[in-house]
C-alpha positions as CSV (number, residue, x, y, z in Angstrom):
1,M,-31.2,-1.3,5.6
2,T,-32.2,-4.7,5.2
3,G,-29.7,-7.7,5.0
4,R,-29.6,-7.7,1.2
5,D,-28.6,-4.2,1.3
6,M,-25.4,-4.4,3.5
7,P,-22.1,-5.0,2.0
8,A,-20.7,-8.4,2.2
9,S,-18.2,-9.0,4.7
10,H,-15.2,-11.2,4.8
11,E,-16.9,-13.5,7.2
12,E,-18.9,-15.1,3.9
13,F,-15.6,-16.1,2.3
14,S,-13.1,-18.9,3.2
15,I,-9.6,-19.7,2.8
16,K,-8.2,-22.9,1.3
17,A,-4.7,-24.0,0.6
18,Y,-3.7,-24.1,-3.1
19,E,-4.0,-27.5,-5.0
20,P,-2.5,-28.4,-8.3
21,G,-6.1,-28.2,-9.8
22,D,-6.5,-24.6,-8.8
23,A,-3.8,-23.4,-11.3
24,Q,-6.4,-22.1,-14.2
25,A,-8.6,-20.3,-11.5
26,T,-5.7,-18.4,-10.1
27,I,-4.6,-17.4,-13.9
28,D,-7.8,-16.3,-14.6
29,I,-8.3,-14.0,-11.5
30,F,-4.6,-12.8,-12.0
31,L,-5.7,-11.9,-15.7
32,R,-9.0,-10.3,-15.0
33,A,-7.6,-8.3,-11.9
34,I,-4.8,-6.8,-14.1
35,R,-7.3,-6.0,-17.3
36,E,-10.1,-4.8,-15.4
37,V,-8.8,-3.0,-12.1
38,A,-5.0,-2.2,-12.7
39,S,-5.8,-0.8,-15.8
40,R,-7.1,2.3,-13.9
41,D,-3.3,3.0,-13.2
42,Y,-1.3,1.7,-16.0
43,G,-1.9,2.2,-19.7
44,P,-2.7,-0.4,-22.4
45,A,0.7,-1.1,-23.2
46,Q,1.7,-1.9,-19.7
47,I,-1.5,-4.1,-19.2
48,A,-0.7,-5.9,-22.6
49,A,2.6,-6.7,-21.2
50,W,1.7,-7.6,-17.6
51,A,-1.5,-9.4,-18.2
52,K,0.2,-12.5,-19.7
53,V,0.6,-16.1,-18.6
54,E,2.9,-17.9,-21.2
55,D,3.0,-21.1,-19.9
56,S,0.2,-22.5,-17.7
57,Q,2.5,-25.3,-16.6
58,V,5.2,-22.9,-15.2
59,W,2.6,-20.8,-13.5
60,A,1.0,-24.0,-11.7
61,Q,4.6,-25.1,-10.7
62,Y,5.7,-21.5,-9.6
63,R,2.1,-21.4,-7.3
64,A,3.1,-25.1,-6.0
65,S,6.6,-23.8,-4.9
66,R,5.2,-21.7,-2.0
67,P,2.4,-21.8,0.5
68,T,-0.4,-20.0,-2.0
69,W,-4.0,-19.9,-0.5
70,L,-7.3,-19.0,-2.4
71,A,-10.0,-16.9,-1.0
72,M,-13.4,-18.8,-1.7
73,D,-17.0,-18.0,-2.1
74,A,-18.6,-21.2,-1.2
75,A,-16.9,-23.4,-4.2
76,T,-15.7,-20.3,-6.4
77,P,-12.3,-19.0,-6.3
78,I,-12.2,-15.2,-5.9
79,G,-8.7,-14.4,-4.9
80,F,-5.2,-15.7,-4.0
81,T,-2.0,-14.8,-2.4
82,D,1.3,-16.5,-1.5
83,L,4.4,-16.2,0.9
84,K,8.0,-17.2,-0.1
85,A,10.1,-18.3,2.7
86,D,12.0,-14.8,2.9
87,G,8.7,-13.2,3.8
88,C,7.8,-11.8,0.5
89,L,4.4,-11.7,-0.5
90,D,4.7,-12.3,-4.1
91,M,1.2,-12.1,-5.5
92,M,-2.3,-11.0,-4.1
93,F,-5.2,-10.7,-6.7
94,V,-8.8,-10.5,-6.2
95,D,-11.5,-11.3,-8.7
96,P,-12.7,-7.8,-10.1
97,D,-16.3,-8.9,-9.0
98,Y,-15.3,-9.1,-5.3
99,Q,-13.4,-5.9,-5.2
100,G,-14.0,-4.0,-1.8
101,R,-15.6,-6.8,-0.3
102,G,-13.0,-7.8,2.4
103,V,-11.2,-10.6,0.2
104,A,-7.9,-8.8,0.1
105,S,-8.1,-8.4,3.8
106,L,-8.9,-12.0,4.5
107,L,-6.0,-13.0,2.3
108,L,-3.4,-10.9,4.0
109,A,-4.5,-12.0,7.5
110,T,-3.7,-15.4,6.4
111,V,-0.3,-14.3,5.0
112,E,0.3,-12.6,8.4
113,Q,-0.7,-15.6,10.4
114,A,1.6,-17.7,8.3
115,A,4.5,-15.5,8.6
116,R,4.2,-15.3,12.4
117,E,4.0,-19.1,12.4
118,Q,7.2,-19.4,10.4
119,G,8.9,-16.9,12.8
120,L,9.3,-14.2,10.4
121,S,9.8,-10.7,11.8
122,R,8.5,-8.8,8.6
123,I,6.5,-9.3,5.4
124,F,7.2,-7.3,2.2
125,T,5.8,-6.9,-1.2
126,E,6.4,-5.0,-4.4
127,A,2.9,-3.3,-4.8
128,S,1.5,-2.0,-7.6
129,L,0.0,1.5,-8.1
130,T,-3.2,0.2,-7.6
131,A,-2.6,-1.8,-4.5
132,R,-0.2,0.7,-2.6
133,A,-3.1,2.5,-0.8
134,F,-4.4,-0.9,0.3
135,F,-1.1,-1.9,1.7
136,E,-0.5,1.4,3.4
137,R,-4.2,1.0,5.1
138,K,-2.8,-2.3,6.5
139,G,0.2,-0.9,8.2
140,F,2.9,-1.4,5.4
141,W,5.1,1.6,4.5
142,V,7.1,2.4,1.3
143,V,10.6,1.5,1.4
144,T,11.3,2.6,-2.2
145,T,9.9,3.5,-5.3
146,Q,11.0,1.2,-8.0
147,Q,10.9,1.4,-11.9
148,V,10.9,-2.3,-13.1
149,Q,10.8,-3.8,-16.9
150,K,8.5,-6.3,-18.0
151,R,8.3,-7.3,-21.6
152,G,9.6,-4.0,-22.8
153,Q,7.4,-1.6,-20.6
154,T,8.4,0.2,-17.3
155,F,6.2,0.0,-14.5
156,I,6.3,2.0,-11.2
157,N,5.5,0.2,-8.1
158,F,6.8,0.3,-4.6
159,L,8.7,-1.9,-2.3
160,M,6.8,-1.9,1.1
161,E,7.2,-3.7,4.2
162,K,5.3,-4.4,7.3
163,S,6.8,-5.4,10.8
164,L,5.0,-8.4,12.4
165,R,6.4,-7.6,16.0
């Protein structure tokens, strides 16, 4: 294999802290990831209900209200994640063009490091059907299967957690 044939590794990518000017990039990643990736596991009505950002100002305030990180390919945002004070990894989305290239692993490592620095003993998330296998490979276990409602649609997701000890 030549260098061009080798799959990209996450060493090519970097992490930066969210800044207010990053709101639209995170919205774009969120919407594309749901429409192009999660659509394998959820139906069209569910995707239509989930893939909405009704107020970009509210979105931006939400992103800025907790530590949020962006994965970058040079100057291009390619994924993002966050961490609430209670150890909840609330959102993690990767641009569909960068799926399977180590971006989510890099984002998760960033969250785990921040959680440890904050003295948290565990992190948890509500993983979609699409994300469950990734989190299981990374040491999370399913606490419970949940049915959640969003804009009139019922979604199956999984409350998952990982010990940081």
